[in-house]
C-alpha positions as CSV (number, residue, x, y, z in Angstrom):
1,M,-70.1,-15.5,-44.0
2,S,-66.3,-14.7,-46.0
3,K,-67.2,-11.2,-46.3
4,N,-68.1,-11.1,-42.5
5,V,-64.7,-13.0,-41.4
6,R,-62.5,-10.9,-43.5
7,F,-64.1,-7.5,-41.7
8,R,-63.7,-8.8,-38.3
9,T,-59.8,-9.7,-39.2
10,D,-59.0,-6.4,-40.9
11,S,-60.5,-4.6,-37.7
12,K,-58.3,-6.5,-35.4
13,S,-55.1,-5.7,-37.6
14,K,-56.0,-2.2,-37.4
15,N,-56.4,-2.1,-33.8
16,Y,-53.4,-3.9,-33.3
17,G,-51.4,-1.3,-35.2
18,Q,-52.3,1.1,-33.2
19,Y,-51.6,-0.4,-30.0
20,R,-47.9,-0.9,-31.4
21,L,-48.1,2.9,-32.6
22,W,-49.1,4.2,-28.8
23,A,-47.0,1.5,-27.2
24,L,-43.7,2.5,-29.0
25,I,-44.4,6.5,-28.5
26,A,-44.7,5.5,-24.8
27,L,-41.3,3.9,-25.1
28,V,-39.7,6.9,-26.4
29,L,-41.5,9.4,-23.8
30,V,-40.4,7.1,-20.9
31,F,-36.9,6.9,-22.1
32,A,-36.6,10.6,-22.9
33,V,-37.6,10.9,-19.2
34,I,-35.1,8.8,-17.6
35,V,-32.4,9.9,-19.8
36,S,-33.2,13.7,-19.0
37,S,-33.5,12.8,-15.1
38,Y,-30.2,11.2,-15.0
39,L,-28.5,14.3,-16.7
40,I,-30.1,16.8,-14.3
41,L,-29.2,14.5,-11.7
42,K,-25.8,14.3,-12.8
43,N,-25.3,18.0,-13.3
44,N,-26.6,18.7,-9.6
45,D,-23.8,16.3,-8.4
46,F,-26.2,13.3,-7.3
47,D,-24.5,10.6,-5.4
48,F,-25.7,7.4,-7.7
49,R,-23.6,4.8,-5.7
50,A,-25.1,5.9,-2.5
51,A,-28.6,5.6,-4.0
52,L,-28.0,2.3,-5.4
53,G,-27.0,1.2,-1.8
54,G,-23.4,2.2,-1.8
55,D,-21.7,3.8,1.0
56,P,-21.7,8.0,0.7
57,E,-18.8,7.9,3.4
58,A,-16.6,5.4,1.5
59,T,-17.2,7.5,-1.8
60,A,-16.2,10.9,0.2
61,Q,-13.1,8.8,1.7
62,E,-12.0,7.9,-1.7
63,D,-12.4,11.4,-3.0
64,E,-10.2,12.6,0.0
65,V,-7.4,10.0,-0.6
66,N,-7.4,10.8,-4.2
67,T,-6.9,14.7,-3.4
68,L,-4.2,14.0,-1.1
69,S,-2.3,11.9,-3.6
70,A,-2.5,14.7,-5.6
71,E,-1.0,17.3,-3.1
72,K,0.8,15.6,-0.7
73,S,4.3,15.5,-1.7
74,D,5.6,13.8,1.6
75,R,4.2,10.3,2.6
76,Y,5.3,8.3,5.7
77,F,5.9,4.3,5.6
78,L,6.2,1.9,8.2
79,F,8.2,-1.2,7.3
80,W,8.7,-4.2,10.0
81,C,9.3,-7.5,10.0
82,N,8.4,-10.5,13.1
83,D,9.4,-13.7,13.6
84,S,7.1,-16.1,11.9
85,V,7.6,-18.5,15.1
86,S,7.4,-16.3,18.3
87,G,6.1,-13.5,16.6
88,D,8.7,-11.1,18.2
89,L,9.3,-7.8,16.2
90,Q,13.0,-8.3,14.8
91,F,13.4,-5.0,12.7
92,F,11.5,-2.2,11.6
93,W,11.9,1.1,9.4
94,I,10.2,4.7,9.5
95,T,10.6,6.2,6.1
96,K,9.8,9.5,4.7
97,I,9.3,9.9,0.7
98,S,9.8,13.1,-0.2
99,Q,8.0,13.7,-4.0
100,P,8.8,15.1,-6.9
101,K,12.6,14.9,-5.2
102,G,13.0,11.4,-4.9
103,K,14.5,12.1,-1.6
104,Y,14.0,9.3,0.8
105,T,14.7,10.0,4.5
106,I,15.0,6.1,6.5
107,L,14.9,5.8,10.6
108,S,15.9,2.3,11.9
109,P,15.3,2.6,16.0
110,S,16.8,0.3,18.0
111,L,14.2,-2.5,19.4
112,D,15.2,-1.8,23.2
113,E,14.5,1.9,22.4
114,N,12.6,2.9,25.7
115,M,9.4,5.5,25.3
116,D,6.2,6.6,27.0
117,Y,3.5,4.8,25.5
118,K,0.1,4.3,26.9
119,G,1.2,6.0,30.3
120,T,4.1,3.3,30.7
121,Y,7.7,3.1,29.4
122,M,8.0,0.5,27.1
123,T,10.8,-0.7,24.2
124,F,9.1,-0.6,20.7
125,G,9.7,-4.5,20.7
126,K,7.3,-4.9,23.9
127,I,4.8,-2.5,22.4
128,F,4.6,-4.8,19.3
129,S,4.2,-7.8,21.4
130,L,1.2,-6.3,23.6
131,Y,-0.4,-3.9,20.7
132,G,0.9,-5.4,17.1
133,D,1.8,-3.2,14.4
134,E,-1.1,-1.0,15.1
135,G,0.6,-0.4,18.4
136,L,3.7,0.2,16.8
137,C,2.4,2.4,14.3
138,E,1.1,4.7,17.2
139,A,4.2,4.7,19.0
140,A,6.5,5.5,15.8
141,E,4.3,8.4,15.3
142,K,4.6,9.7,18.4
143,Y,8.6,9.0,18.6
144,C,9.0,11.1,15.6
145,N,5.8,13.4,15.9
146,I,4.8,12.7,12.4
147,K,1.3,11.0,11.2
148,I,2.3,7.4,9.1
149,D,0.3,6.9,6.2
150,H,1.0,3.1,5.5
151,R,2.0,0.3,7.5
152,I,3.8,-2.4,5.3
153,G,4.8,-5.6,7.2
154,S,5.9,-9.1,6.9
155,D,7.1,-12.1,8.9
156,T,10.0,-14.1,8.6
157,E,9.1,-16.2,5.4
158,Q,7.2,-13.1,3.9
159,F,10.2,-11.2,4.2
160,K,12.8,-13.8,2.5
161,Q,10.3,-14.2,-0.3
162,T,9.4,-10.7,-1.2
163,V,13.4,-10.1,-1.2
164,N,14.2,-13.2,-3.3
165,Y,11.4,-12.0,-5.6
166,F,13.1,-8.4,-6.4
167,G,16.6,-9.3,-6.2
168,S,19.5,-9.8,-3.9
169,V,21.2,-7.1,-1.7
170,T,24.6,-6.6,-1.7
171,V,26.7,-5.6,2.0
172,D,30.1,-4.4,1.9
173,L,31.7,-5.7,4.9
174,S,34.8,-3.8,6.8
175,E,35.5,-7.7,8.7
176,S,34.1,-10.9,8.5
177,I,31.3,-12.0,10.7
178,E,31.1,-15.5,12.1
179,Y,28.0,-15.7,14.5
180,R,26.7,-19.1,16.4
181,G,23.8,-18.3,18.3
182,R,20.0,-18.3,17.7
183,F,21.4,-19.1,14.2
184,N,24.3,-19.6,12.2
185,L,26.0,-16.6,10.1
186,I,29.3,-16.6,8.2
187,L,29.8,-13.5,6.3
188,M,33.3,-12.9,4.3
189,K,35.1,-9.4,4.8
190,G,34.3,-7.4,1.7
191,S,31.5,-7.7,-0.8
192,N,28.6,-10.1,0.0
193,T,25.5,-11.0,-2.1
194,L,22.7,-11.8,0.0
195,K,19.3,-13.6,-0.8
196,G,16.5,-13.7,1.7
197,D,17.1,-16.1,4.1
198,T,20.9,-14.9,4.8
199,L,19.8,-11.2,4.7
200,Y,16.9,-11.6,7.2
201,K,19.7,-13.2,9.7
202,Y,22.1,-10.5,9.0
203,L,19.5,-7.8,9.9
204,V,18.3,-9.6,13.3
205,Y,22.3,-10.1,13.8
206,T,22.3,-6.2,14.0
207,N,20.4,-6.3,17.4
208,F,23.5,-7.8,19.1
209,I,25.9,-5.5,18.1
210,E,26.8,-2.0,19.0
211,G,27.9,1.1,16.9
212,N,26.6,1.6,13.4
213,S,23.4,-0.9,13.5
214,Q,21.1,1.3,12.7
215,K,22.9,2.7,9.9
216,I,23.3,-0.9,8.4
217,R,19.5,-1.5,8.4
218,C,19.1,1.7,6.7
219,S,21.5,0.8,4.0
220,V,19.8,-2.6,3.7
221,L,16.4,-1.0,3.3
222,E,17.7,1.4,0.9
223,Q,18.8,-1.4,-1.5
224,I,15.6,-3.1,-1.0
225,L,14.1,-0.1,-2.0
226,I,16.4,0.6,-5.1
227,N,15.5,-3.1,-6.3
228,V,11.5,-2.1,-6.5
229,I,11.1,1.7,-7.1
230,N,12.7,2.2,-10.5
231,P,11.5,3.3,-14.0
232,E,11.5,-0.2,-15.3
233,N,8.8,-1.3,-12.5
234,A,6.7,1.8,-13.3
235,V,4.6,-0.2,-15.9
236,S,4.0,-3.3,-13.9
237,L,2.5,-1.5,-10.5
238,D,-0.6,-3.6,-10.8
239,K,1.5,-6.8,-10.8
240,I,3.6,-5.5,-8.0
241,Y,0.8,-4.6,-5.9
242,S,-0.6,-7.9,-6.4
243,R,2.3,-9.7,-5.7
244,L,2.8,-7.8,-2.2
245,A,-0.6,-8.2,-1.7
246,N,-0.6,-12.0,-1.6
247,T,2.5,-12.2,0.3
248,I,3.2,-9.4,2.7
249,K,0.8,-7.6,5.5
250,T,-0.4,-4.2,4.4
251,D,-3.4,-1.3,5.1
252,V,-2.9,-0.6,1.5
253,T,-6.4,-1.8,0.1
254,I,-7.4,-2.5,-3.4
255,V,-9.3,1.1,-3.5
256,G,-6.3,2.9,-1.8
257,F,-3.8,1.8,-4.3
258,S,-6.4,2.8,-7.1
259,A,-6.3,6.2,-5.6
260,M,-2.5,6.2,-5.0
261,K,-1.7,4.9,-8.3
262,G,-0.7,8.2,-9.8
263,Y,1.4,9.0,-6.9
264,L,2.9,5.5,-7.2
265,T,4.0,6.2,-10.8
266,Q,5.5,9.5,-10.4
267,V,7.6,8.0,-7.2
268,F,8.8,4.6,-9.6
269,N,9.7,6.5,-12.6
270,T,11.6,9.2,-10.3
271,G,13.6,6.5,-8.9
272,I,15.5,7.3,-5.7
273,N,17.9,10.4,-6.0
274,E,18.9,10.6,-2.5
275,T,18.9,8.7,0.8
276,V,19.2,10.1,3.9
277,Y,20.0,8.3,7.0
278,A,18.3,9.6,10.0
279,E,20.2,9.3,13.4
280,K,17.4,10.8,15.7
281,P,13.3,10.9,14.8
282,S,13.3,14.8,14.7
283,Q,15.5,14.1,11.3
284,L,12.3,12.7,9.7
């Protein structure tokens, strides 16, 4: 009886070993097929993201953005600020950044500038109140005959926070300012170092004066950009983007930022070598 038991046990062990051997061989063959298929598909530019449910069009757009970031030397930006309470446009800039020159051309049109938009003559202020920043962007493109690459905006409080985060701005006045109206603004003749709140009031104040108001706004933006764009900040691009994305309004998405990172690194490392205050749209 014991021999029969031993015979059956040995037979099962032998069969079990054969099953394990064949299972191992099958597993190796399946793995080899998967690896070979992956390499063949990859070498033939198969879109794995699309196959896994991704958006092939988005992938193509990302590739296009990467190409533009590498090849395009001039980029146009629209910066604007609106009132936190009324929502009215307070000031804006159209800026061209030329790389690798490190040249910045800045234009700051009056809010009362009239132009034909959607078949009606309207001011930039009116366009913004009716159509928002997208309308302002379209109007600015038509005004300057350009294509704006990115929009970056803020309201009153967001503007103040951003200025304070990157540092104060110094303005030199040929005469003192004592304004009492929508707000109070008192500045002394000579050099004045302004934090976010006072700088915001100063920029709004330029809408009420004649003469070199556009040049004043351009010089203010130049100093803000100098505080932000410099080699010391080149290693902190992720931190800066995170800060701005959580504070201001921008159409630069995380994907767009990643695609632009090489270009932005170059911009920050180059710094600002030359600034031109444009007096008319044709200069952009």
